[in-house]
N, C-alpha and C positions, 0 to 999 in steps of 0.2 A: 374463404373467410378466415380471419385470424381468430383462434379460439383459446390461445394460451393467455394466462394472466401474468402480471408482473411478479418479480421475485417476492415482493412484500406480500402480494395476494396469495402466492402459492405456499407461503410458510405456515402450513397448518399443522405441522407435526407437534407443535407445542400447545395447540389449542384443541380442546374437545368441542367439536362442532355441535351446535344446538340441534335438538330435534326439530323437524319441520313443524310449522304451524298446522298444516294439514297433512296428516300421515298418508302417504300414497296408498297403502293397503286399505286403510279405513275409508278413504274418500275415493277409492277406485280410480286412481290415476295410473296411466300406462307408463312404461319405463322411460320413454323419451320425455314425457312431461316431467316426471320426477327428476330426471337428470338436469334439465334446464333450470328447474326451480332450485335444486340443490346447488347448482353453480352460482345462482344469485345469492342464496343464503350464505354460502362459504365466503364469497367476496364481501358481502355486507358485514359479516361477523369479524373476519380477519383483517379487513382493511378499512371499510367505511366507518365502522363504530369508533375506531381510534381517531379518525380525522374530524368526526362530527362536532366535538366541542369547540374547536377552533373556527370552523365555518359558522357556527352559531354565534360565538362571541364576537367575531369580527364582521358578521353579516357578509361573508365572503362566498362567492359562488364556488361549488365543489368541482372545479375543472379537472383536478387530478383524478377524481372518481370517474369522470367521463372518459378519461384516457384508459382507465382500467376496464370500464364497461366495453369500450371498443376492443381492447385486447382480448376480452373474454367472449366476444361475439354478441354481447347483449345489447349493443346499440341497434343491432339488426334483428332483435328477437322476433318481431312480427313481420319481417320482410320474407316473402316467399322463398323457399329453398332454391328455386330456379334462378333467383336473383342474388344468391349468396347468403341469404339470411337463415335463421333457425326455423322459420315457418311456424312459429307458435300461434295457436289460436287464442281467442279472447280469454278463455278460462285459464289457459296456461300463463299468459302474460299477467293476468290479475293475481294469480297465486305467487308468481315470481316477484311482482312489484310489492306485494305484502311483505315478503321476506326482506326486500331492500328497505322498506319503511320501518321495519323492526329495528334497524340499526342506524339509519340516518333519514329522518323524515324529509329534509330538504332535497336530498338526492332522489328519493323515490318520487316526490311530487314533481320535480322538474323532469325527471326521466319519463314520467307519464306524458308531459307535454311533447317531448320528443317522439316517444313511441306512437302517440296518436296520429302523427303525420303518416306513419307507415300502416298502422292498424286501420285507419279510416280509408286510406287510398288502396289498401291491400284487401284483406279478407272481408272487410265490411263492404267495400265497393263491389267486390265480386258477388255479393249476396243480393245486389239490387238490379233493377231493370235498366239496362243500358243496351242500345242497339249495337250491332256488330261493328259498324264503322267507328262509332264513338269509343267502343271498348278497345278496339285495336289502337286508336290514337292514345287513349289513356294508358294502355300497356307500354307504349313507346315512351311516353312522358315519365311515367313513374319509374321506369328502368333507370332514367337519368338521376332521379332523386335517390334511388336505392343505391346506385353505384357510388355516389358521393359518401353515403353513410358507411357502406361496407368497406370500401377501399380507403377512403380518406378520413373516416371518423367524423364526418360533418355532423354538427348538432343542429337539430331543428327545434323550434319552439312553437307555441300555440297561443299567442296573445288573443284573449277573448273579450274581456270586460271593457266597457266604455263609460261606465258610470250611469247608464240608463237601463231601460228594460230589454235591450237587444240581447244581452247575454243570457237572459232568462227565456228567450224565445218570444217575447211579447211584441216586438217591433223589428223593423229591418235594422241592420247594423249601420251606424252612422259613418263608419269608414267607407269611402266610396271608391269604386273602380270605374273610371271613364274609359270606354273603348277608344283606342287610337290605333294607328297603323302598326301592325305587328304585335299588339298587346294592349296594355292598360296603363293609365296614369292613376296612381293611388294617392288619396288625400284623406287624412283622418288622424285619430289618436286612440291608443289602447292604454288603459291603466292596469295596475297590478299585473304587468306583463312579465311573467317569470322568464328567467334567462336573459333579460335585457342586457345588452352589452357583451354577452357571452355566447349566444347562439350564432351559428353561421348563416342560418336562414330563419326568418320569421314567418311561420305558417299563419297568415292573416285571413280571418273571415271578414269579408267586406261585401258591399252591395254594388252590383254592376248597374250603372245608370247611364243610359244613352240620352242624348239631347232630347229634352221635352218629356222624358218619362218620370214617373213617380217611383220612389223607393218601395221595393217589395221584398219580403223575405224569400219569395220564390227565386229571386235573382241573386241569392247569396253565392259568392265565389270563395274558394279556398285556395289562396295563392302563396307560394313560397317566395318571399321577398329577400334578396341577399342583404345581409346586415351592412355590407359596405356600399350599398347602392346610394347614389346621389339623392339627397332629400330625406334620408333616414337619420333620425337622431334619438338619443336617449337622454332624458332629463329627470330632474328631481332626486331626492335622497331616498334611502331605504333603511329605516331603523324601526322595524315593527316588534310586536310582542313575541311572535313565534314565526316559524318557517323563515328564519332570517337569511339562510343560505340560498333561498330561491332568487334573491336579488330581483324583485319584481317592480322595477322602476317603470316610468311612463315612456311609451314609444310614440314618436311623432313621425308622420309621413306627409311630405310636402312635394307634390308633383313628382312622385317616384315612378319611374317607368319600369315595368316588368314585361317580359315577352310572353307569348302564348304558352311556352313550355313551362312557365312557372306554375301552371294550374296543377294542384294536387288532386283535384276532383274535376270531372267534366261539368259543364254548365248544368244546373238543375239537380245534380246528384246530391249535394249537401242537403238541400231542402227535402229531397226524397228520403234521405237517411234520417233526418231529424223527425220526420213523420212516421217512418216505418222501422227504424232501428234505435229505439229510445235508450237502450243500454249503452250506446256510445257516450252518453253523458254520466255514466256510473264509474268512469275510469279514474276519478279522483279518490274513490273510496279505498282502493287497496293500501295506499299509504297509511290510512288511519286504522285499517285492520291490523297492520303491522305495529303501529304505535300502541294499540290496545294490548297486543301480545307482549310488547316490550315492557309496559307498565306492570303487567302481571309477573313476567320473568324477573324483573328487578325486585319486586316485593318478596317473592319466594327466596331468592338468593340472599337478600338482605336479612330476612328473618332466620335463615339458616347460617348466617355469618360467613357467606361465601362471595361477597362483593369485593373485587380487587380494590386495594387502597384503603380499606376500612378494617378495623380490628375484627378478628374472627370471633365475635360475640354472638351467641345464639339467642334469639328472642322468640323462637317458635313454640315454646312451651306454654305461653300465656293463652288462655281461652279466648280473650278478646281478639288477639291476633289471628287465631285459628278461624274464628267466625268471619272476620273480615276477609281472609283469603278465600274462604268458602263462598262468600258473596261475590268476590271478584271472579272466581272460577265459574260460577253459575252465569254471571253476566257475559263473560267471555264466550262461553259455549253457546249462549243464545245468539250472540252477534255472529259467531262463526257459522252457525247453522243456517240462518236466513241469508247471510251474505254469500256463502258458498252456493246455495241453491240459486240465488239471483244471478251470479256470474256464470253459472252453468246453463241458465236459460237464455242467455244473450243470443239473439238471432233476429232476422227480419220478421216483421209481422207477429210479434208475441201476442198472446192472449191478454185480455183485460186483467185477469188474475195475475199474470206474470208481470205486467207493467206495475200494478199496485204493489206487488212484492218487491220490485226493484226500488220503488220509492221508499217502501218500508225498510229495505236493507240499507239504503243510503242514510236514512234518518237514524237507524239503529247504530250503524258504525260511527257516523260523525258525532253523534251525541254520546254514544256508549264509550268510545275511546277516552273522552275526557272524564266521564263518570268513573271509569276504572282508574285513571291516573289520579283523580281527586281522592278516591278511597285509598290508593296506594300511598299518597303523601300522608294522609291521616294515620294510616296503619304503621308506616315506617317511622314517623315522628320527625322531629326537627332537623335531623341530619339530612333527610331527603330533600330539604329545600336548598342545600348547598349546591352551588354551581359546579363544584368539583365532581358531583355525581350526576348521572344522566337523567334521573327522574324529573328534576326540575325542568329540563329542556323538553322532555317527553310531555309533561303537563302543558307547557306553553304551546308546543307544536299542535297538540291534540285539540286545544281550544279553538284553533283556527278553522277546523273542518266544517263546522255548521254554517260558516259564513260564506262558503265558496259556491259561486254560481257555476253552472246553471241550476243546480238543485240544492239550494240552501235548505236548512232544516224547516224553515217556515214554508217554503214553497212545496216541500214534500208533504207536509201536513195539509196544506191547502188542496193539493192535487188529489191526495188520497181521499179526503173527505168529499170533495166534489165528484170525483170519478166513481167512487163507490156508490153514491146516491143517484147519479144520473147516467143513463145510457147515452150513447152518441146521438146528438140532435134533440134530446129532450129539453123542454123548458117548463116553466110553471105558468105560462100564459094560457 
C-alpha cells in the first residue's frame, strides 16, 4: 500500500499541528490507532483546510483530496491488512473521520460513503453469521473491490436515499435488482447521492425481486455498480445550503447489468446487519463531531487574535466572551463523551442501553455541532459571517447533520422514546 502523502501534504514544518480531538492517553488509544488518526489530522489541517473554501464556493467535488487520501493509504483505512489496507476498526475509523471533518466537512462526509463500502463488507460482515461456503465466496469477491481501492485509488460511494421511507428502514428499497443470467438488471433512482459523477463505483442498496415476488427488506442487496456502466446517468443540479462539495446529485439506473461479483455483501447479510449491527448507521456522525470541534477552535483563536488573515486583535478579556467560550467548552465535552462511548460500543448484538446511547449520541452530535457553531457566530460577531473565514461554512455544513437519513434528529427522538418505554414485542392491547 502507498502511504506517503503529496509534497503539499508533507509540508508541515511551517505549521503547528493541532492537538487531537481525542487525546490518545486520555481516551486509552493504542499507538497504531493514534498514528492513523494523526495521519488523518495532519492531512486535514495542512492540505484539506486550504482547499475547503473553493470546494464550498463552487460546489465542486474534492477529487484532489481523494488523490491525497489514496497516497496516504486512507482510502483503505478499514480494508483488512491482508488485503493491503490499514485494518482500522470502527472506533479508529470514526476518530480519524472526525479529524477530517474538522477541516473539510464535505471531504469527511463523502469519505464516509467510500469507507462504508469497506467497513460493511469487512469487519462488520466478519462479525455476522455467514456459512463457510458463502464466507469464502464473499472473501473472494471483496478482495477484488479492495484491490481496486488499494492499488488504483478507486472511489466507492453509497447512494442511500430515494425520497421515501426506505432509507429510514421502513420499507424495501424502491431500486430493484432483477436476477438474470450471470447477475442482475438494476432499475431505480437515488437522490442526494453524494459523489455522483465522481465515484468509480456506486455501492447501491436495492431490493432483489424475482418474477412474481413482492418487495421485502429481507432481500436487500448491496451492489457495486460501475459508474461507466450502460444505463447509469447523473441528473439535476446541486446548489445547497451546506455540504456543497459532496455533489449529491440524482442517480438514475435503467436496465443496468451487473455481474454476481458486484455484490459487496452476500444475500441476506445487509438485512442481518441492519437488525444486529445498528451502529453501522452512526457513521455519518464523525463529520459533525469534527465540525463541532472546528467551531470551538475557531472561536478560541479568533478571541485570542490568532486567526490567519485577520488583525491580531485580542477580544478574550471580555467577560461575555469568556462565558460564551465556557458554554461552548461544556457542550463540546458533553458531545465528545457520549459520542466516544457510542463508537467504542459498536458491535453485533449491542444491548438495549447501547442502542439507546447510539441514538442519543447521534442526536447530540448532529444538533450540538450546529448549536456550538451558532454560539460561535454570536460570540465572534459580525466578521464571523464573512465567507473569507471558515466559521460561516462550518455553520452551514453543521446545519445539515440533523436532516440526514437513516437517523435524522426526529427519528432518533422517536426511537429513543418508544424503545425506552417498550420492551421487544410489547403493545398496549
